[in-house]
C-alpha positions as a Markdown table, in Angstrom:
| # | Residue | x | y | z |
|---|---|---|---|---|
| 1 | Met | 97.3 | 5.6 | 22.1 |
| 2 | Arg | 98.7 | 3.2 | 19.5 |
| 3 | Asp | 99.7 | 0.8 | 22.3 |
| 4 | Tyr | 96.1 | 0.7 | 23.6 |
| 5 | His | 94.8 | 0.1 | 20.1 |
| 6 | Asp | 97.2 | -2.8 | 19.5 |
| 7 | Leu | 96.5 | -4.3 | 22.9 |
| 8 | Tyr | 92.7 | -4.1 | 22.2 |
| 9 | Leu | 93.1 | -5.8 | 18.8 |
| 10 | Glu | 95.3 | -8.6 | 20.2 |
| 11 | Thr | 93.0 | -9.2 | 23.1 |
| 12 | Asp | 90.0 | -9.2 | 20.8 |
| 13 | Val | 91.5 | -11.7 | 18.4 |
| 14 | Leu | 92.8 | -14.0 | 21.2 |
| 15 | Leu | 89.4 | -14.1 | 23.0 |
| 16 | Leu | 87.6 | -14.8 | 19.7 |
| 17 | Ala | 90.1 | -17.6 | 18.9 |
| 18 | Asp | 89.4 | -19.1 | 22.4 |
| 19 | Val | 85.7 | -18.9 | 21.9 |
| 20 | Phe | 85.9 | -20.5 | 18.5 |
| 21 | Glu | 88.2 | -23.2 | 19.5 |
| 22 | Asn | 85.8 | -24.1 | 22.4 |
| 23 | Phe | 82.9 | -24.1 | 20.0 |
| 24 | Arg | 84.9 | -26.2 | 17.5 |
| 25 | Arg | 85.8 | -28.8 | 20.2 |
| 26 | Thr | 82.1 | -29.0 | 21.3 |
| 27 | Cys | 80.9 | -29.6 | 17.7 |
| 28 | Leu | 83.6 | -32.2 | 17.1 |
| 29 | Glu | 82.7 | -34.1 | 20.3 |
| 30 | Ser | 78.9 | -33.8 | 19.8 |
| 31 | Tyr | 78.5 | -34.2 | 16.0 |
| 32 | Lys | 81.9 | -35.2 | 14.6 |
| 33 | Leu | 81.7 | -32.0 | 12.4 |
| 34 | Asp | 84.3 | -29.3 | 12.2 |
| 35 | Pro | 82.9 | -25.8 | 12.1 |
| 36 | Ala | 86.1 | -24.6 | 10.4 |
| 37 | His | 84.9 | -26.6 | 7.3 |
| 38 | Tyr | 81.6 | -24.6 | 7.0 |
| 39 | Val | 80.9 | -21.2 | 5.6 |
| 40 | Ser | 78.0 | -20.5 | 7.9 |
| 41 | Ala | 76.4 | -21.7 | 11.1 |
| 42 | Pro | 73.2 | -22.6 | 9.3 |
| 43 | Ser | 75.1 | -25.0 | 7.0 |
| 44 | Leu | 76.8 | -26.6 | 10.0 |
| 45 | Ser | 73.4 | -26.9 | 11.9 |
| 46 | Trp | 71.8 | -28.5 | 8.8 |
| 47 | Asp | 74.5 | -31.2 | 8.6 |
| 48 | Ala | 74.3 | -31.7 | 12.4 |
| 49 | Phe | 70.5 | -32.2 | 12.0 |
| 50 | Leu | 70.9 | -34.7 | 9.2 |
| 51 | Lys | 73.5 | -36.6 | 11.0 |
| 52 | Lys | 71.7 | -36.7 | 14.4 |
| 53 | Ser | 68.2 | -37.3 | 13.1 |
| 54 | Gly | 69.1 | -40.0 | 10.5 |
| 55 | Glu | 66.5 | -38.4 | 8.3 |
| 56 | Glu | 66.8 | -39.2 | 4.6 |
| 57 | Ile | 65.7 | -36.5 | 2.2 |
| 58 | Glu | 64.6 | -37.5 | -1.3 |
| 59 | Leu | 66.5 | -35.9 | -4.1 |
| 60 | Val | 64.2 | -33.8 | -6.4 |
| 61 | Ser | 65.4 | -35.0 | -9.8 |
| 62 | Asp | 62.5 | -33.5 | -11.8 |
| 63 | Met | 63.9 | -30.2 | -13.0 |
| 64 | Asp | 60.4 | -28.7 | -13.4 |
| 65 | Met | 59.5 | -29.6 | -9.8 |
| 66 | Phe | 62.9 | -28.3 | -8.6 |
| 67 | Gln | 62.3 | -25.0 | -10.3 |
| 68 | Phe | 58.8 | -24.8 | -9.0 |
| 69 | Phe | 60.1 | -25.1 | -5.4 |
| 70 | Glu | 62.9 | -22.7 | -6.1 |
| 71 | Lys | 60.5 | -20.1 | -7.5 |
| 72 | Gly | 58.4 | -20.2 | -4.3 |
| 73 | Met | 61.3 | -19.4 | -2.0 |
| 74 | Arg | 61.0 | -16.1 | -0.1 |
| 75 | Gly | 63.2 | -14.2 | 2.2 |
| 76 | Gly | 64.2 | -10.8 | 3.5 |
| 77 | Ile | 63.1 | -8.1 | 5.8 |
| 78 | Ser | 59.4 | -7.7 | 6.6 |
| 79 | Tyr | 58.1 | -4.4 | 7.8 |
| 80 | Ile | 55.3 | -1.8 | 7.4 |
| 81 | Ala | 56.4 | 1.5 | 6.2 |
| 82 | His | 53.2 | 3.4 | 6.9 |
| 83 | Arg | 53.6 | 5.7 | 10.0 |
| 84 | His | 49.9 | 6.5 | 10.4 |
| 85 | Ser | 46.6 | 4.9 | 9.7 |
| 86 | Thr | 43.0 | 5.6 | 10.8 |
| 87 | Ala | 40.5 | 3.0 | 11.6 |
| 88 | Asn | 36.9 | 3.2 | 10.3 |
| 89 | Asn | 34.4 | 0.7 | 11.7 |
| 90 | Lys | 31.2 | 0.4 | 13.7 |
| 91 | Tyr | 33.2 | 0.3 | 17.0 |
| 92 | Met | 34.6 | 3.8 | 16.4 |
| 93 | Glu | 33.0 | 7.0 | 17.6 |
| 94 | Thr | 34.0 | 8.7 | 14.3 |
| 95 | Tyr | 32.6 | 5.8 | 12.1 |
| 96 | Asp | 31.7 | 7.0 | 8.6 |
| 97 | Glu | 29.2 | 4.5 | 7.0 |
| 98 | Ser | 29.9 | 6.0 | 3.6 |
| 99 | Ser | 33.6 | 5.0 | 3.7 |
| 100 | Glu | 35.1 | 1.6 | 3.6 |
| 101 | Asn | 35.4 | -0.4 | 6.8 |
| 102 | Lys | 39.0 | -0.4 | 8.2 |
| 103 | Tyr | 40.3 | -2.3 | 11.2 |
| 104 | Leu | 43.7 | -1.9 | 12.7 |
| 105 | Met | 45.7 | -4.7 | 14.3 |
| 106 | Tyr | 48.9 | -4.6 | 16.2 |
| 107 | Leu | 51.1 | -7.6 | 15.9 |
| 108 | Asp | 54.3 | -8.1 | 17.8 |
| 109 | Ala | 55.6 | -11.0 | 15.7 |
| 110 | Asn | 59.1 | -12.0 | 16.7 |
| 111 | Asn | 61.2 | -15.0 | 15.7 |
| 112 | Leu | 59.3 | -15.7 | 12.4 |
| 113 | Tyr | 62.4 | -17.4 | 11.0 |
| 114 | Gly | 62.8 | -19.5 | 14.1 |
| 115 | Trp | 59.2 | -20.5 | 14.1 |
| 116 | Ala | 59.3 | -21.4 | 10.4 |
| 117 | Met | 62.4 | -23.5 | 11.0 |
| 118 | Ser | 60.7 | -25.4 | 13.8 |
| 119 | Gln | 57.9 | -26.6 | 11.5 |
| 120 | Pro | 58.1 | -29.9 | 9.6 |
| 121 | Leu | 60.1 | -29.8 | 6.4 |
| 122 | Pro | 59.3 | -31.8 | 3.2 |
| 123 | Asn | 61.5 | -34.8 | 2.8 |
| 124 | Gly | 60.1 | -37.0 | 0.1 |
| 125 | Glu | 57.2 | -38.5 | -1.8 |
| 126 | Phe | 57.0 | -35.4 | -4.1 |
| 127 | Glu | 54.4 | -35.6 | -6.8 |
| 128 | Trp | 52.4 | -33.4 | -9.1 |
| 129 | Val | 48.7 | -33.1 | -8.6 |
| 130 | Glu | 47.0 | -34.2 | -11.9 |
| 131 | Asn | 43.8 | -32.2 | -11.4 |
| 132 | Val | 44.0 | -29.0 | -9.3 |
| 133 | Asp | 40.2 | -28.9 | -9.1 |
| 134 | Asp | 40.3 | -32.0 | -6.9 |
| 135 | Ile | 42.0 | -30.0 | -4.2 |
| 136 | Asn | 39.8 | -28.5 | -1.4 |
| 137 | Ile | 42.0 | -26.3 | 0.7 |
| 138 | Asp | 39.5 | -26.5 | 3.5 |
| 139 | Asp | 40.3 | -30.3 | 3.8 |
| 140 | Tyr | 44.0 | -29.5 | 4.5 |
| 141 | Leu | 45.0 | -29.9 | 8.1 |
| 142 | Glu | 47.7 | -27.5 | 9.3 |
| 143 | Asp | 49.3 | -30.1 | 11.6 |
| 144 | Ser | 49.2 | -32.9 | 9.1 |
| 145 | Asn | 52.3 | -34.9 | 8.2 |
| 146 | Arg | 51.5 | -34.3 | 4.5 |
| 147 | Gly | 51.7 | -30.9 | 2.9 |
| 148 | Met | 51.3 | -29.1 | -0.3 |
| 149 | Val | 53.1 | -26.4 | -2.2 |
| 150 | Leu | 50.6 | -24.2 | -4.0 |
| 151 | Glu | 51.2 | -21.6 | -6.7 |
């Protein structure tokens, strides 16, 4: 049994080494970047993006602005923990007018991270808004080249 175990481990390691070396060769040819010098694939892909796009990203040197951006970062798993819910609205046979209206919606939302990463990212011309009352969120166009970070 030990021989099979050792053979499995050796085969697994050698196959993984072959795959990584092929990936490494492809990255070196395509981007002149060595994946062995990166901790994660996202950090490698970020550098590949910057190198291939030629995009220059403005350094945020205002510490208050940097902390404002940092405070707004979110991440983690998103899920609904409720196993049961009951709708109550005028379209239901069991509608109860004395209770609050309640609608249910099923969303099969996949690849949220991938979608977010395919959207434009801020790259410069950062500035504070002097008077927040001058902002009308209804005037903001979702597909505009200019964006806002709101608190």
